[in-house]
Structure formats: structure tokens, C-alpha cells
The first five atom37 places (N, CA, C, CB, O) and aatype in JSON, in Angstrom:
{
  "aatype": [12, 15, 11, 14, 14, 2, 18, 11, 18, 15, 6, 3, 11, 9, 10, 15, 6, 10, 11, 6, 18, 10, 3, 11, 16, 18, 7, 5, 8, 18, 0, 16, 7, 3, 6, 15, 15, 10, 6, 4, 13, 3, 0, 17, 9, 0, 10, 7, 3, 15, 16, 14, 16, 13, 1, 2, 16, 0, 9, 11, 18, 10, 17, 1, 18, 7, 11, 11, 2, 7, 2, 2, 11, 0, 3, 10, 10, 11, 0, 12, 8, 18, 19, 10, 12, 4, 10, 8, 19, 0, 2, 18, 18, 3, 3, 11, 11, 7],
  "atom_mask": [
    [1, 1, 1, 1, 1],
    [1, 1, 1, 1, 1],
    [1, 1, 1, 1, 1],
    [1, 1, 1, 1, 1],
    [1, 1, 1, 1, 1],
    [1, 1, 1, 1, 1],
    [1, 1, 1, 1, 1],
    [1, 1, 1, 1, 1],
    [1, 1, 1, 1, 1],
    [1, 1, 1, 1, 1],
    [1, 1, 1, 1, 1],
    [1, 1, 1, 1, 1],
    [1, 1, 1, 1, 1],
    [1, 1, 1, 1, 1],
    [1, 1, 1, 1, 1],
    [1, 1, 1, 1, 1],
    [1, 1, 1, 1, 1],
    [1, 1, 1, 1, 1],
    [1, 1, 1, 1, 1],
    [1, 1, 1, 1, 1],
    [1, 1, 1, 1, 1],
    [1, 1, 1, 1, 1],
    [1, 1, 1, 1, 1],
    [1, 1, 1, 1, 1],
    [1, 1, 1, 1, 1],
    [1, 1, 1, 1, 1],
    [1, 1, 1, 0, 1],
    [1, 1, 1, 1, 1],
    [1, 1, 1, 1, 1],
    [1, 1, 1, 1, 1],
    [1, 1, 1, 1, 1],
    [1, 1, 1, 1, 1],
    [1, 1, 1, 0, 1],
    [1, 1, 1, 1, 1],
    [1, 1, 1, 1, 1],
    [1, 1, 1, 1, 1],
    [1, 1, 1, 1, 1],
    [1, 1, 1, 1, 1],
    [1, 1, 1, 1, 1],
    [1, 1, 1, 1, 1],
    [1, 1, 1, 1, 1],
    [1, 1, 1, 1, 1],
    [1, 1, 1, 1, 1],
    [1, 1, 1, 1, 1],
    [1, 1, 1, 1, 1],
    [1, 1, 1, 1, 1],
    [1, 1, 1, 1, 1],
    [1, 1, 1, 0, 1],
    [1, 1, 1, 1, 1],
    [1, 1, 1, 1, 1],
    [1, 1, 1, 1, 1],
    [1, 1, 1, 1, 1],
    [1, 1, 1, 1, 1],
    [1, 1, 1, 1, 1],
    [1, 1, 1, 1, 1],
    [1, 1, 1, 1, 1],
    [1, 1, 1, 1, 1],
    [1, 1, 1, 1, 1],
    [1, 1, 1, 1, 1],
    [1, 1, 1, 1, 1],
    [1, 1, 1, 1, 1],
    [1, 1, 1, 1, 1],
    [1, 1, 1, 1, 1],
    [1, 1, 1, 1, 1],
    [1, 1, 1, 1, 1],
    [1, 1, 1, 0, 1],
    [1, 1, 1, 1, 1],
    [1, 1, 1, 1, 1],
    [1, 1, 1, 1, 1],
    [1, 1, 1, 0, 1],
    [1, 1, 1, 1, 1],
    [1, 1, 1, 1, 1],
    [1, 1, 1, 1, 1],
    [1, 1, 1, 1, 1],
    [1, 1, 1, 1, 1],
    [1, 1, 1, 1, 1],
    [1, 1, 1, 1, 1],
    [1, 1, 1, 1, 1],
    [1, 1, 1, 1, 1],
    [1, 1, 1, 1, 1],
    [1, 1, 1, 1, 1],
    [1, 1, 1, 1, 1],
    [1, 1, 1, 1, 1],
    [1, 1, 1, 1, 1],
    [1, 1, 1, 1, 1],
    [1, 1, 1, 1, 1],
    [1, 1, 1, 1, 1],
    [1, 1, 1, 1, 1],
    [1, 1, 1, 1, 1],
    [1, 1, 1, 1, 1],
    [1, 1, 1, 1, 1],
    [1, 1, 1, 1, 1],
    [1, 1, 1, 1, 1],
    [1, 1, 1, 1, 1],
    [1, 1, 1, 1, 1],
    [1, 1, 1, 1, 1],
    [1, 1, 1, 1, 1],
    [1, 1, 1, 0, 1]
  ],
  "atom_positions": [
    [[-21.91, -82.82, -6.28], [-21.75, -81.38, -6.59], [-21.14, -80.68, -8.16], [-20.8, -80.99, -5.47], [-20.15, -80.95, -8.83]],
    [[-22.24, -79.68, -8.33], [-20.98, -79.29, -9.46], [-20.55, -78.09, -9.22], [-21.33, -79.26, -11.01], [-21.07, -77.27, -8.47]],
    [[-19.13, -77.93, -10.19], [-18.65, -76.54, -10.01], [-19.02, -75.25, -9.81], [-18.2, -76.36, -10.67], [-20.23, -75.42, -9.65]],
    [[-18.89, -74.36, -9.74], [-19.58, -72.97, -9.89], [-19.07, -72.55, -10.97], [-19.42, -71.94, -8.82], [-18.09, -73.09, -11.48]],
    [[-19.79, -71.32, -11.56], [-19.64, -70.73, -12.75], [-18.45, -70.26, -13.0], [-20.44, -69.86, -12.93], [-17.8, -69.99, -11.99]],
    [[-17.95, -70.05, -14.05], [-16.77, -68.81, -14.24], [-17.45, -67.37, -14.8], [-15.48, -69.34, -15.52], [-17.5, -66.81, -15.89]],
    [[-18.01, -67.06, -13.3], [-18.27, -65.54, -14.04], [-17.55, -64.8, -14.5], [-18.71, -64.7, -13.46], [-16.56, -64.34, -13.92]],
    [[-18.02, -64.49, -15.97], [-17.83, -63.39, -17.03], [-17.87, -62.26, -16.95], [-18.45, -63.39, -17.82], [-17.13, -61.62, -17.7]],
    [[-18.65, -61.61, -16.13], [-18.93, -60.02, -15.99], [-18.73, -59.63, -14.63], [-20.42, -59.56, -16.39], [-18.99, -58.47, -14.33]],
    [[-18.18, -60.68, -13.51], [-17.82, -59.99, -11.93], [-18.85, -60.21, -11.25], [-17.54, -58.4, -11.77], [-18.8, -59.8, -10.09]],
    [[-20.27, -60.98, -11.75], [-21.19, -61.45, -11.04], [-21.19, -61.76, -9.52], [-21.41, -62.35, -11.62], [-22.01, -61.3, -8.72]],
    [[-20.16, -62.6, -9.23], [-19.89, -62.99, -7.85], [-19.29, -62.17, -7.33], [-19.29, -64.05, -7.61], [-19.58, -62.23, -6.14]],
    [[-18.38, -61.15, -7.56], [-17.6, -60.33, -6.86], [-18.64, -59.1, -6.77], [-16.13, -60.07, -7.57], [-18.67, -58.51, -5.69]],
    [[-19.71, -58.53, -8.06], [-20.74, -57.75, -7.19], [-21.42, -58.2, -6.47], [-21.5, -57.15, -7.65], [-21.73, -57.32, -5.66]],
    [[-22.12, -59.58, -6.14], [-22.79, -60.17, -5.7], [-22.25, -59.68, -3.96], [-22.74, -61.58, -6.39], [-23.01, -59.2, -3.13]],
    [[-21.01, -59.92, -3.78], [-20.32, -60.02, -2.66], [-20.53, -58.63, -2.13], [-18.89, -60.49, -2.85], [-21.26, -58.43, -1.17]],
    [[-19.91, -57.69, -2.73], [-20.17, -56.35, -2.77], [-21.21, -56.05, -2.47], [-20.0, -55.81, -3.72], [-21.07, -55.54, -1.36]],
    [[-22.36, -56.03, -2.75], [-23.84, -56.05, -2.33], [-23.97, -56.63, -1.15], [-24.72, -56.74, -3.23], [-24.61, -55.96, -0.33]],
    [[-23.63, -57.52, -0.83], [-23.75, -58.32, 0.94], [-23.19, -57.38, 1.53], [-22.88, -59.9, 1.43], [-23.67, -56.69, 2.43]],
    [[-21.7, -57.26, 0.86], [-20.7, -56.42, 2.65], [-21.76, -54.91, 2.82], [-18.06, -55.55, 2.16], [-22.32, -54.62, 3.89]],
    [[-21.87, -54.11, 1.59], [-22.98, -53.04, 1.68], [-23.86, -53.09, 2.44], [-23.62, -52.86, 0.74], [-24.09, -52.34, 3.4]],
    [[-24.69, -54.42, 1.88], [-26.11, -54.58, 3.04], [-25.82, -54.7, 4.41], [-27.02, -55.95, 2.83], [-26.53, -54.06, 5.18]],
    [[-24.73, -55.51, 4.96], [-24.08, -55.67, 6.2], [-24.16, -54.58, 6.56], [-22.85, -56.17, 6.3], [-24.81, -54.32, 7.57]],
    [[-23.63, -53.8, 5.99], [-22.82, -52.25, 6.66], [-24.22, -51.9, 6.91], [-21.68, -50.89, 5.48], [-24.41, -52.12, 8.11]],
    [[-25.53, -51.38, 6.25], [-26.42, -50.84, 6.41], [-27.2, -51.31, 7.85], [-27.01, -50.96, 5.24], [-27.79, -50.57, 8.64]],
    [[-27.05, -52.45, 7.92], [-27.54, -53.2, 9.05], [-27.19, -52.92, 10.46], [-27.2, -54.41, 8.86], [-27.93, -52.96, 11.44]],
    [[-25.51, -52.52, 10.37], [-24.93, -52.43, 11.1], [-24.75, -50.53, 11.58], [0.0, 0.0, 0.0], [-24.16, -50.16, 12.6]],
    [[-25.28, -49.78, 10.75], [-25.86, -48.51, 10.73], [-27.02, -47.97, 11.4], [-26.07, -48.32, 9.69], [-27.19, -47.98, 12.62]],
    [[-27.84, -47.48, 10.53], [-29.23, -46.87, 10.58], [-29.61, -48.2, 10.77], [-29.94, -45.95, 9.3], [-28.95, -48.35, 11.8]],
    [[-30.18, -49.36, 10.59], [-30.89, -50.42, 10.79], [-30.77, -50.73, 11.65], [-30.85, -51.23, 10.23], [-31.66, -51.54, 11.91]],
    [[-29.7, -50.48, 12.96], [-29.09, -51.33, 14.25], [-30.23, -50.84, 15.01], [-27.38, -50.95, 14.97], [-30.65, -49.7, 14.81]],
    [[-30.66, -51.46, 15.7], [-31.37, -50.72, 16.85], [-31.23, -51.72, 17.98], [-33.01, -50.31, 16.53], [-31.53, -51.49, 19.15]],
    [[-30.64, -53.1, 17.4], [-30.49, -54.11, 18.81], [-31.47, -54.84, 19.12], [0.0, 0.0, 0.0], [-31.23, -55.85, 19.77]],
    [[-32.68, -54.55, 18.78], [-34.06, -55.37, 18.8], [-34.39, -55.81, 17.41], [-35.33, -54.47, 19.38], [-34.33, -54.93, 16.55]],
    [[-34.63, -56.65, 17.15], [-35.17, -57.7, 16.09], [-36.35, -57.29, 15.73], [-35.3, -59.13, 16.54], [-36.68, -57.31, 14.54]],
    [[-36.98, -56.96, 16.5], [-38.99, -56.58, 16.21], [-38.81, -55.27, 16.45], [-40.5, -57.33, 17.47], [-39.86, -54.8, 16.9]],
    [[-37.94, -54.46, 16.36], [-38.48, -52.86, 16.31], [-38.64, -52.75, 14.61], [-37.1, -51.48, 17.08], [-38.46, -53.72, 13.87]],
    [[-38.92, -51.75, 14.25], [-39.19, -51.45, 13.11], [-39.11, -50.36, 12.64], [-40.04, -51.74, 12.89], [-39.27, -49.33, 13.3]],
    [[-38.82, -50.41, 11.38], [-38.14, -49.93, 10.28], [-38.76, -48.9, 9.09], [-37.75, -51.08, 9.71], [-39.97, -48.94, 8.89]],
    [[-38.19, -48.28, 8.57], [-39.15, -47.16, 7.64], [-39.66, -48.4, 6.46], [-37.97, -45.48, 6.72], [-40.59, -48.23, 5.66]],
    [[-39.1, -49.23, 6.53], [-39.26, -50.46, 4.93], [-40.67, -51.08, 5.68], [-37.47, -52.22, 4.56], [-41.76, -51.09, 5.12]],
    [[-40.4, -51.64, 7.19], [-41.78, -52.33, 7.29], [-43.15, -51.24, 7.24], [-41.78, -53.18, 8.81], [-44.26, -51.63, 6.88]],
    [[-42.85, -49.78, 7.67], [-43.96, -48.9, 7.6], [-44.8, -49.0, 5.75], [-43.18, -47.2, 8.06], [-45.9, -49.4, 5.37]],
    [[-43.61, -48.43, 5.04], [-43.84, -48.94, 3.61], [-45.02, -50.48, 3.16], [-42.19, -49.33, 3.19], [-46.06, -50.73, 2.54]],
    [[-44.19, -51.0, 3.78], [-44.72, -52.72, 3.48], [-46.07, -52.67, 4.36], [-43.42, -54.23, 4.19], [-46.98, -53.3, 3.82]],
    [[-46.35, -52.17, 5.37], [-47.55, -52.38, 6.44], [-48.84, -51.49, 5.61], [-47.08, -51.61, 8.26], [-50.05, -51.7, 5.74]],
    [[-48.28, -50.61, 4.87], [-49.0, -49.33, 4.63], [-49.89, -49.87, 3.13], [-47.72, -47.82, 4.4], [-50.98, -49.45, 2.72]],
    [[-49.12, -50.79, 2.6], [-49.32, -51.33, 1.46], [-48.95, -50.82, 0.04], [0.0, 0.0, 0.0], [-49.41, -51.39, -0.95]],
    [[-48.13, -49.73, -0.07], [-47.43, -49.45, -0.96], [-46.13, -49.47, -0.84], [-47.76, -48.56, -1.31], [-45.43, -48.46, -0.97]],
    [[-45.68, -50.67, -0.55], [-43.91, -50.38, -0.67], [-43.23, -50.7, -2.2], [-42.99, -51.56, 0.52], [-42.08, -50.44, -2.54]],
    [[-44.05, -51.2, -2.81], [-43.41, -51.47, -3.96], [-43.1, -50.75, -4.7], [-43.82, -52.08, -4.53], [-41.93, -50.65, -5.06]],
    [[-44.38, -49.81, -5.27], [-43.97, -48.07, -5.77], [-42.51, -47.84, -5.36], [-45.01, -46.68, -4.83], [-41.49, -47.87, -6.05]],
    [[-42.72, -47.55, -3.78], [-41.77, -46.28, -3.37], [-40.24, -47.49, -3.44], [-42.28, -45.3, -1.31], [-39.13, -46.97, -3.55]],
    [[-40.32, -48.77, -3.38], [-38.99, -49.44, -3.52], [-38.38, -48.87, -4.84], [-39.11, -51.11, -3.57], [-37.38, -48.18, -5.01]],
    [[-39.24, -49.34, -5.66], [-38.97, -49.14, -6.87], [-38.88, -47.66, -7.43], [-39.84, -49.84, -7.47], [-38.0, -47.46, -8.27]],
    [[-39.66, -46.64, -7.07], [-39.27, -45.48, -7.66], [-37.98, -44.61, -6.72], [-40.69, -44.62, -7.83], [-37.49, -43.5, -6.94]],
    [[-37.74, -45.43, -5.79], [-36.34, -45.13, -5.15], [-34.86, -45.57, -5.67], [-36.42, -45.7, -3.88], [-33.75, -45.03, -5.67]],
    [[-35.47, -46.96, -6.15], [-34.31, -47.87, -6.83], [-33.72, -46.68, -8.17], [-35.14, -49.7, -7.61], [-32.59, -46.28, -8.45]],
    [[-35.08, -46.39, -8.78], [-34.99, -45.56, -9.77], [-34.19, -44.16, -9.82], [-36.15, -45.38, -9.98], [-33.52, -43.67, -10.73]],
    [[-34.55, -43.59, -8.26], [-33.57, -42.09, -7.82], [-32.39, -42.59, -8.1], [-33.53, -41.42, -6.09], [-31.74, -42.06, -9.0]],
    [[-31.93, -43.54, -7.5], [-30.35, -43.73, -7.41], [-29.7, -44.23, -9.05], [-30.0, -45.11, -6.08], [-28.55, -43.9, -9.34]],
    [[-30.38, -44.88, -9.86], [-30.29, -44.9, -10.56], [-30.3, -44.06, -11.65], [-30.6, -45.44, -10.41], [-29.64, -44.37, -12.64]],
    [[-31.24, -42.56, -11.61], [-30.97, -41.52, -12.19], [-30.15, -40.49, -11.22], [-32.2, -41.06, -12.72], [-30.67, -39.38, -11.07]],
    [[-29.53, -40.62, -10.89], [-28.61, -39.65, -10.22], [-26.92, -40.1, -10.19], [-29.2, -39.51, -8.65], [-26.04, -39.38, -9.71]],
    [[-26.73, -41.2, -10.71], [-25.59, -42.14, -10.89], [-24.75, -41.27, -11.94], [-26.06, -43.74, -11.46], [-25.33, -40.58, -12.78]],
    [[-23.73, -41.32, -11.89], [-22.6, -40.64, -12.73], [-23.23, -39.26, -12.59], [0.0, 0.0, 0.0], [-22.66, -38.51, -13.39]],
    [[-24.37, -38.46, -11.76], [-24.35, -37.26, -11.72], [-23.84, -36.63, -10.24], [-25.64, -36.92, -12.14], [-23.19, -35.58, -10.21]],
    [[-24.13, -37.25, -9.2], [-23.35, -37.26, -7.98], [-22.77, -37.77, -7.59], [-23.56, -37.22, -7.27], [-23.11, -38.94, -7.41]],
    [[-21.38, -37.3, -7.14], [-19.86, -37.87, -7.38], [-19.73, -38.59, -8.02], [-19.18, -38.36, -6.58], [-19.47, -39.71, -7.59]],
    [[-19.81, -38.35, -9.43], [-19.47, -39.22, -10.78], [-19.93, -40.55, -10.52], [0.0, 0.0, 0.0], [-20.96, -40.77, -9.87]],
    [[-19.16, -41.5, -11.03], [-19.38, -42.75, -11.25], [-19.82, -43.5, -9.92], [-18.21, -43.28, -11.89], [-19.19, -44.5, -9.6]],
    [[-20.66, -43.15, -9.28], [-20.52, -43.26, -7.39], [-21.45, -44.87, -7.42], [-21.71, -41.44, -6.11], [-22.63, -45.02, -7.73]],
    [[-20.4, -45.99, -6.96], [-20.84, -47.31, -6.88], [-21.87, -47.56, -6.21], [-20.04, -48.05, -6.47], [-22.65, -48.49, -6.41]],
    [[-21.96, -46.38, -4.97], [-22.57, -46.57, -3.67], [-24.23, -46.56, -4.65], [-22.12, -45.1, -2.21], [-25.1, -47.37, -4.37]],
    [[-24.41, -45.49, -5.78], [-25.7, -45.42, -5.74], [-26.38, -46.63, -6.57], [-26.07, -44.1, -6.2], [-27.54, -46.99, -6.73]],
    [[-25.05, -47.13, -7.03], [-25.9, -48.53, -7.78], [-26.34, -49.8, -6.78], [-24.77, -49.33, -9.03], [-27.21, -50.66, -6.89]],
    [[-25.38, -49.54, -5.79], [-25.62, -50.48, -4.87], [-26.59, -50.26, -3.85], [-24.55, -50.75, -4.35], [-27.01, -51.26, -3.27]],
    [[-27.12, -48.94, -3.46], [-28.42, -48.53, -3.08], [-29.67, -49.25, -3.79], [-28.48, -47.07, -3.33], [-30.5, -50.08, -3.4]],
    [[-29.44, -48.54, -5.08], [-30.26, -49.19, -6.02], [-30.87, -50.71, -5.95], [-29.53, -49.1, -7.1], [-32.04, -51.06, -5.89]],
    [[-29.75, -51.44, -5.98], [-29.79, -52.66, -6.33], [-30.71, -52.96, -4.48], [-27.93, -53.42, -6.89], [-31.71, -53.68, -4.37]],
    [[-30.11, -52.31, -3.41], [-30.8, -52.84, -2.22], [-32.46, -52.66, -2.43], [-30.23, -52.0, -0.84], [-33.36, -53.5, -2.31]],
    [[-32.52, -51.27, -2.78], [-34.08, -51.3, -3.39], [-34.99, -52.15, -4.38], [-34.2, -50.28, -3.96], [-36.18, -52.46, -4.36]],
    [[-33.94, -52.4, -5.24], [-34.78, -53.82, -6.05], [-34.93, -55.25, -5.27], [-33.85, -54.31, -7.51], [-35.8, -56.12, -5.4]],
    [[-33.89, -55.21, -4.47], [-34.23, -56.56, -3.64], [-35.27, -56.23, -2.78], [-33.02, -57.17, -2.76], [-36.0, -57.11, -2.33]],
    [[-35.39, -55.15, -2.51], [-36.68, -55.15, -1.53], [-37.82, -55.39, -2.42], [-36.93, -53.71, -0.67], [-38.6, -56.26, -2.04]],
    [[-38.05, -54.87, -3.4], [-39.12, -55.2, -4.32], [-39.34, -56.88, -4.73], [-38.78, -54.35, -5.62], [-40.41, -57.39, -5.07]],
    [[-38.18, -57.5, -4.61], [-38.37, -58.63, -5.04], [-38.93, -59.54, -3.11], [-36.67, -59.13, -6.06], [-39.71, -60.4, -2.7]],
    [[-38.13, -58.81, -2.7], [-38.53, -59.53, -1.17], [-40.24, -59.73, -0.81], [-37.87, -58.39, 0.17], [-40.82, -60.75, -0.44]],
    [[-40.93, -58.01, -1.14], [-42.32, -58.15, -1.46], [-42.98, -59.22, -2.13], [-42.6, -57.24, -2.1], [-43.71, -60.09, -1.64]],
    [[-42.58, -59.03, -3.51], [-43.26, -59.7, -4.23], [-43.02, -61.05, -4.28], [-43.23, -59.23, -5.24], [-43.65, -61.68, -5.13]],
    [[-42.09, -61.78, -3.41], [-42.07, -63.11, -3.96], [-41.36, -63.6, -2.28], [-40.98, -63.37, -5.75], [-41.25, -64.81, -2.47]],
    [[-41.11, -63.49, -1.59], [-40.58, -63.75, 0.01], [-41.83, -63.51, 1.02], [-39.23, -62.56, 0.49], [-42.29, -64.44, 1.68]],
    [[-42.43, -61.97, 1.11], [-43.16, -61.81, 2.18], [-44.6, -62.18, 1.92], [-43.01, -60.5, 2.64], [-45.36, -62.26, 0.96]],
    [[-44.59, -62.45, 3.75], [-46.11, -63.13, 3.68], [-46.49, -62.38, 4.39], [-46.52, -64.58, 4.06], [-45.83, -62.47, 5.43]],
    [[-47.37, -61.48, 4.47], [-48.3, -60.81, 5.12], [-48.97, -60.91, 6.54], [-49.06, -60.89, 4.42], [-49.17, -60.07, 7.41]],
    [[-49.37, -62.99, 6.4], [-50.01, -63.4, 7.57], [-48.8, -63.42, 8.84], [-50.74, -64.91, 7.25], [-49.1, -63.43, 10.03]],
    [[-47.58, -63.42, 8.4], [-46.46, -64.33, 9.21], [-45.44, -62.78, 9.59], [-45.43, -65.92, 7.91], [-44.81, -62.78, 10.65]],
    [[-45.38, -61.81, 8.86], [-45.26, -60.3, 8.83], [-43.69, -60.68, 8.08], [0.0, 0.0, 0.0], [-42.94, -59.77, 7.73]]
  ]
}
């Protein structure tokens, strides 16, 4: 097995922080206790317009970065979350399976 790269730009730390952020979102407003419950993301996907919504929301958080609460890491993490959702819909979501 090959040795993991020595990340020059803290990518490993950033990804770890992103995962921690995502875990917290599921522990807060996405938590319903029922895995089959619908979330807003599900509605956007079902409506067929999720990619522009996710993209535009990521842009919103990038746009306000540095303006609201200074250089707020949370805004960047939120933008990254919406970019991940774009990746999900474009590359991993199978509308036949849900």
C-alpha cells in the first residue's frame, strides 16, 4: 500500500474540517431520526432544478465570505457543502433508485 501524500496546502486538514462540519449539519437541522424523511435538498432534486440551486447557493456563500463576520470559515464550508451536492447530483445520484 502506498504512503499517503504529504499535503502541501492542508488539504487533509480542510477535508477533515469539512467532514466535521457535515457531521454537525446532520446532527442539527437534518436530523429527524428517520432516514427516509425528506429534506429540502430532496425536494430540489425531485423538482429537477437542484444543480442550479446548489451552484447558486455556493456562489452566495462565496460572495458573502469576508463581508459577513469577516473571513468566516463557516461560509467557505457551507459553499463546499453545496459544491458537494452538485457533485452528488451530477455523478452519484441515480434518480431510478432515489
